[in-house]
Structures are given as structure tokens and as C-alpha cells.
C-alpha positions as CSV (number, residue, x, y, z in Angstrom):
1,M,24.3,-6.5,11.3
2,K,21.2,-5.0,9.6
3,R,21.6,-3.0,6.4
4,V,20.5,0.5,5.4
5,Y,19.8,1.6,2.0
6,F,20.0,5.4,1.4
7,D,18.0,7.1,-1.7
8,S,20.5,9.1,-3.5
9,N,18.7,12.6,-2.5
10,V,19.9,11.7,1.2
11,Y,23.8,11.7,0.2
12,A,22.9,15.1,-1.1
13,E,21.2,16.3,2.0
14,I,24.2,15.4,4.4
15,I,26.6,17.4,2.4
16,R,24.2,20.2,2.2
17,K,23.9,20.0,5.8
18,H,27.7,19.9,6.3
19,L,27.6,16.4,8.3
20,K,30.8,14.9,8.2
21,V,31.8,11.1,7.3
22,E,32.4,10.7,11.2
23,N,28.9,11.8,12.2
24,I,27.3,9.7,9.4
25,K,29.6,6.6,10.7
26,N,28.5,7.3,14.2
27,I,24.9,7.6,13.4
28,L,25.4,3.7,11.5
29,N,27.2,2.4,14.4
30,E,24.8,3.3,17.2
31,K,21.8,2.1,14.9
32,K,23.9,-1.2,14.0
33,L,23.7,-0.9,10.3
34,Q,26.0,-1.1,7.6
35,L,25.3,0.7,4.4
36,A,24.0,-1.3,1.0
37,I,24.7,0.6,-2.3
38,S,23.0,0.0,-5.9
39,S,24.1,0.5,-9.4
40,L,21.3,3.1,-9.3
41,N,22.9,5.2,-6.9
42,L,26.3,5.0,-8.5
43,F,24.7,5.9,-12.0
44,E,22.9,8.7,-10.4
45,L,26.4,9.8,-8.6
46,A,28.2,9.9,-12.1
47,S,25.0,11.8,-13.9
48,C,26.9,14.9,-11.9
49,W,29.6,14.7,-14.6
50,K,27.3,14.3,-17.7
51,S,26.2,18.4,-17.8
52,G,30.0,19.1,-17.9
53,N,28.4,21.9,-15.1
54,S,31.4,22.5,-12.8
55,S,29.0,23.1,-9.5
56,H,27.6,19.8,-10.4
57,I,30.7,18.1,-10.9
58,N,31.9,19.7,-7.6
59,E,28.8,17.9,-6.1
60,G,29.5,14.9,-7.4
61,I,33.1,14.7,-6.1
62,K,31.8,15.8,-2.6
63,R,29.2,13.0,-2.7
64,A,31.8,10.4,-4.1
65,Q,34.1,11.7,-1.2
66,L,31.3,10.8,1.2
67,I,30.4,7.5,-0.1
68,N,34.2,6.8,-0.1
69,G,34.7,7.4,3.3
70,L,31.9,5.3,4.4
71,L,33.4,2.0,2.7
72,P,33.7,-0.8,3.4
73,C,30.0,-1.5,2.7
74,H,27.4,-3.8,0.7
75,F,27.3,-3.2,-3.2
76,L,23.8,-4.7,-4.3
77,D,23.9,-6.7,-7.6
78,T,21.7,-5.1,-10.4
79,I,18.2,-5.7,-10.2
80,P,17.6,-8.0,-13.1
81,T,20.3,-10.3,-11.8
82,I,19.0,-10.4,-8.3
83,L,15.5,-11.3,-9.7
84,L,16.8,-13.9,-12.1
85,M,18.8,-15.5,-8.9
86,E,15.5,-15.4,-7.1
87,I,13.6,-17.0,-9.9
88,D,16.5,-19.9,-9.9
89,K,16.3,-20.1,-6.2
90,A,12.4,-20.9,-6.5
91,I,12.9,-23.3,-9.7
92,N,16.1,-25.2,-8.4
93,N,16.4,-24.4,-4.7
94,I,19.9,-22.8,-5.1
95,S,20.9,-20.4,-2.6
96,F,22.5,-17.0,-3.6
97,S,24.0,-13.9,-2.3
98,P,22.3,-10.5,-3.8
99,F,25.5,-8.9,-3.2
100,C,28.5,-8.1,-5.7
101,K,31.3,-10.7,-5.6
102,D,34.8,-9.6,-4.5
103,S,36.1,-8.8,-7.9
104,Q,33.0,-6.4,-8.6
105,K,32.8,-5.2,-5.4
106,T,36.6,-4.2,-5.7
107,S,35.6,-2.4,-9.2
108,F,32.7,-0.5,-7.2
109,E,35.2,0.8,-4.8
110,N,37.8,1.6,-7.2
111,T,35.2,3.5,-9.3
112,I,34.0,5.5,-6.1
113,S,37.3,6.4,-5.3
114,Q,37.8,7.8,-9.0
115,L,35.2,9.8,-8.7
116,A,36.0,11.0,-5.4
117,Q,39.3,12.2,-7.0
118,G,37.4,13.9,-9.6
119,V,38.1,11.2,-12.4
120,Y,35.6,10.4,-14.8
121,D,37.5,8.8,-17.5
122,N,36.6,6.0,-20.1
123,N,37.3,3.4,-17.5
124,V,34.7,4.7,-15.0
125,K,32.1,5.4,-17.9
126,K,32.8,1.7,-18.9
127,F,32.2,0.2,-15.5
128,I,29.2,2.3,-14.9
129,E,27.9,1.6,-18.2
130,E,28.2,-2.0,-17.7
131,T,26.6,-2.2,-14.0
132,W,23.8,-0.2,-15.1
133,E,20.5,-1.4,-15.0
134,G,18.3,0.9,-16.6
135,K,17.4,-0.6,-19.6
136,S,15.9,-3.8,-18.1
137,I,14.6,-2.6,-15.1
138,E,11.7,-4.5,-13.8
139,I,8.6,-1.8,-13.7
140,K,6.1,-0.5,-15.9
141,E,6.9,1.8,-18.5
142,K,3.9,2.1,-20.6
143,I,1.5,3.7,-18.0
144,P,-1.3,4.7,-20.4
145,Q,-2.0,0.9,-21.3
146,L,-3.3,0.1,-17.6
147,I,-6.4,2.6,-18.0
148,K,-7.6,0.6,-20.8
149,N,-7.4,-2.7,-19.1
150,K,-9.2,-1.1,-16.2
151,E,-11.9,-3.9,-16.4
152,I,-9.7,-6.4,-15.0
153,F,-8.9,-4.7,-11.8
154,I,-11.3,-5.4,-8.6
155,P,-11.5,-1.8,-7.2
156,A,-10.5,-0.8,-3.5
157,K,-10.3,2.1,-1.3
158,N,-6.6,1.7,-0.5
159,F,-3.7,-0.2,-1.9
160,Q,-3.5,-2.8,0.7
161,E,-7.0,-3.7,0.0
162,F,-6.4,-3.5,-3.7
163,F,-3.3,-5.8,-3.4
164,I,-5.1,-8.4,-1.3
165,K,-8.3,-8.5,-3.6
166,N,-6.5,-8.7,-7.0
167,K,-4.8,-12.2,-6.5
168,E,-5.6,-13.1,-10.1
169,I,-3.7,-10.0,-11.1
170,Q,-0.8,-10.6,-9.0
171,L,-0.4,-14.2,-10.5
172,L,-0.5,-12.7,-14.1
173,L,2.2,-10.4,-13.3
174,A,4.5,-13.1,-11.5
175,E,4.0,-15.3,-14.3
176,G,4.9,-12.7,-16.8
177,K,8.4,-11.8,-14.9
178,I,9.1,-15.6,-14.5
179,H,8.4,-16.0,-18.4
180,K,10.6,-13.2,-19.3
181,N,13.6,-14.3,-17.2
182,V,13.2,-18.1,-18.2
183,L,12.0,-18.3,-21.8
184,N,12.0,-22.1,-21.7
185,I,9.9,-22.9,-18.6
186,P,6.6,-24.8,-19.4
187,N,3.2,-22.7,-18.5
188,K,2.3,-25.0,-16.2
189,H,5.3,-25.2,-14.2
190,R,5.4,-21.4,-14.7
191,K,2.4,-20.8,-12.8
192,K,3.4,-23.3,-10.0
193,V,6.6,-21.6,-9.7
194,A,4.7,-18.0,-9.5
195,K,2.5,-19.4,-6.9
196,K,5.3,-20.5,-4.6
197,M,7.2,-16.9,-5.0
198,L,4.1,-15.0,-4.0
199,R,3.1,-17.4,-1.3
200,K,6.6,-17.2,0.3
201,S,7.2,-13.5,-0.4
202,K,10.0,-13.1,2.4
203,Q,12.1,-15.7,1.1
204,F,12.0,-13.7,-2.4
205,P,11.9,-9.7,-1.2
206,L,13.0,-8.4,-4.7
207,F,10.4,-10.2,-6.8
208,T,7.6,-9.5,-4.1
209,T,8.6,-5.8,-4.1
210,I,8.5,-5.6,-8.0
211,I,5.0,-7.2,-8.0
212,K,3.8,-4.8,-5.5
213,A,5.3,-1.5,-7.0
214,N,3.6,-2.8,-10.5
215,L,0.2,-3.0,-8.5
216,F,0.8,0.0,-6.9
217,L,1.3,1.9,-10.4
218,D,-1.9,0.3,-11.5
219,F,-3.7,1.6,-8.4
220,R,-2.6,5.2,-8.4
221,V,-3.4,5.2,-12.1
222,L,-6.9,3.7,-11.8
223,R,-7.7,6.0,-9.0
224,F,-5.7,9.4,-10.1
225,K,-5.9,8.8,-13.9
226,A,-2.2,10.1,-14.1
227,L,1.4,9.1,-12.7
228,S,4.6,11.4,-13.2
229,H,7.5,9.4,-14.4
230,D,9.2,10.4,-11.3
231,T,7.5,8.0,-9.6
232,L,8.8,5.3,-11.7
233,D,12.1,6.2,-11.2
234,D,11.8,6.7,-7.3
235,L,10.4,3.2,-7.0
236,K,13.5,1.7,-8.3
237,H,15.3,2.9,-5.1
238,L,12.4,1.3,-3.0
239,I,13.2,-2.3,-5.2
240,N,16.9,-1.7,-4.6
241,A,16.3,-1.2,-1.0
242,S,14.5,-5.1,-1.0
243,Y,17.5,-6.6,0.7
244,A,18.1,-3.7,3.3
245,N,16.3,-3.6,6.7
246,V,16.0,0.0,6.5
247,F,15.2,2.3,3.8
248,V,15.9,6.2,4.1
249,T,14.6,8.9,1.6
250,G,14.4,12.6,1.5
251,D,11.4,12.5,-0.8
252,N,8.1,12.9,1.0
253,K,5.9,11.2,-1.7
254,L,8.4,8.3,-2.1
255,Y,8.2,8.0,1.9
256,K,4.5,8.0,1.5
257,Y,4.4,5.4,-1.4
258,S,7.0,3.1,0.1
259,K,5.1,2.7,3.4
260,E,2.1,1.8,1.5
261,I,4.2,-0.8,-0.9
262,Q,6.5,-2.4,1.5
263,S,5.5,-3.4,5.2
264,D,8.8,-5.6,5.6
265,L,11.3,-2.6,5.8
266,E,11.8,0.3,8.5
267,I,11.3,3.5,6.4
268,F,12.5,6.8,7.7
269,L,12.6,10.2,6.1
270,Q,16.1,11.6,6.3
271,N,15.7,14.5,8.8
272,E,14.3,11.7,11.1
273,F,17.0,9.1,10.4
274,L,20.0,11.8,10.6
275,S,18.5,13.3,13.5
276,I,18.4,16.9,11.5
277,K,15.9,19.4,12.7
278,P,13.9,20.7,9.6
279,T,14.4,24.3,8.7
280,Y,11.9,26.6,7.9
């Protein structure tokens, strides 16, 4: 069965529209889809408790109850972990699953169940902190540096053309990601592995999405001279969706960007996917 990944704003919209768990289950069953959830989804869910605001906490409880009602689902491992496994597969031809093992899956389910009951204790906090990937997320953070290096890029009118023209930058980015994760790999071998992963992109979907997302950020900054930090955060959801077949978001900008970056995913705005008529 195919998998669907929801941007966190989709869960908020489902609650806002007063859709019930059974409504969402029926939609998923009709489309023959199973839900995939990431540590980013969990982290953003838990953030509802951090302000101490009672309305935010109530919103968090409702979201957790919704997700809890949609279980069982696929829990994705963290981006750095999956990236390392993809590189290991390219080097050693070792197969792997991008989804959490049974013990980790059980911990995910228990944490969501606790949040659904309004429990945000030290055990819940510890699990979320241990699984949170934010400190080692694999996309650019120092955007201004790109402008200084603009002469290394071949300009283009759109991102698809930009991506194709800048194959040397693709390779440099790919080698950089491999070097960061496998420090003892010789330079010559690193380039060979990078070329393999770029050439066989469908076998390494997360790695491919990271490279595309990096180049997309380059393209946006070079063309428009600025980029909001929200874009960086939003693209983390697209990267997490690499092992899904369908990506759903309520963010029009992220929808547009995702369509430009990722051609192997079916991408929907939430109203279209959930069959919600927009209100004006």
C-alpha cells in the first residue's frame, strides 16, 4: 500500500474543519494510502505545550488525539539516520528500512497516546528530544554565503533548467553530504559514490531530495536575493516525505516549491486531498 505524509498544518486544518477520525480513515482507505509520520511532526505537535498557553495545549491534545486515532501508521526514522543508511547502501550495497524498528515504533505510539491524554511529562520530553533531528538537519542554514559564491552557478530561467545545468554543483553538494557522514572515505571513492547516488536517484530518494532542496535554495537566493527562514523549515517536511508516495500541505508556497523540487511525489493542497471546499 502507498504512503502519505502530512505537513503538520494539515492536522490543524482537519481539527479546524471538525473532521472526525473516521472521515480521515475513509479518505485514506478510498485512496489506498497509509499514513507516515516523522519526528518533525512529533516535535511540532509537542511545541503546543511549550508556551504554557492553555488554548495551545488544548490544540495539541486535539491533534494528538487525531493522530492517535489514525494509528497504526509508518514512523519514519530521522533524516540524518536515513541519510546515513542510504550512503551505506551506496557504498556497501546494504538494504535497509527507513522506518523505525518495533521498539522505537512502540515508543512513538506511547508518546502520542500520552500527549492525547494531555500528559507532557519528563519521559515524553526526553523521547521527543532524543528523536528530534533539528540539530543535524541536512539543508542549508547560512543562506547569505550563497550570494558571495554566485559566480560558480550557471543561471537559468526556472529551477528544472537550473538543476540540469549545474551538474558540477550537484556533485560538490553530494560529495559534501557523503564526507560529512562518512569521514574516512577516500576522496576518489567519495566522488564515485556521489556520482552513483545522483545517477541512481530513485534508489536514494532522501539524498536526492536533499540535493535538490539545497540547489533550489541557491536558485531562489540568486534570483530573488532573499529567502525566509520559514522556507528552510518547510522544506524539512518535503525531505521527510521522501519515502512517501503522496505529500499533502496546507501551505500554498510550500506546495509550489515542492512541485518544482520533487517530481516523484504526488503533491496536493490539503483542501483538494481532503475534499474540503474553500471558504471565502
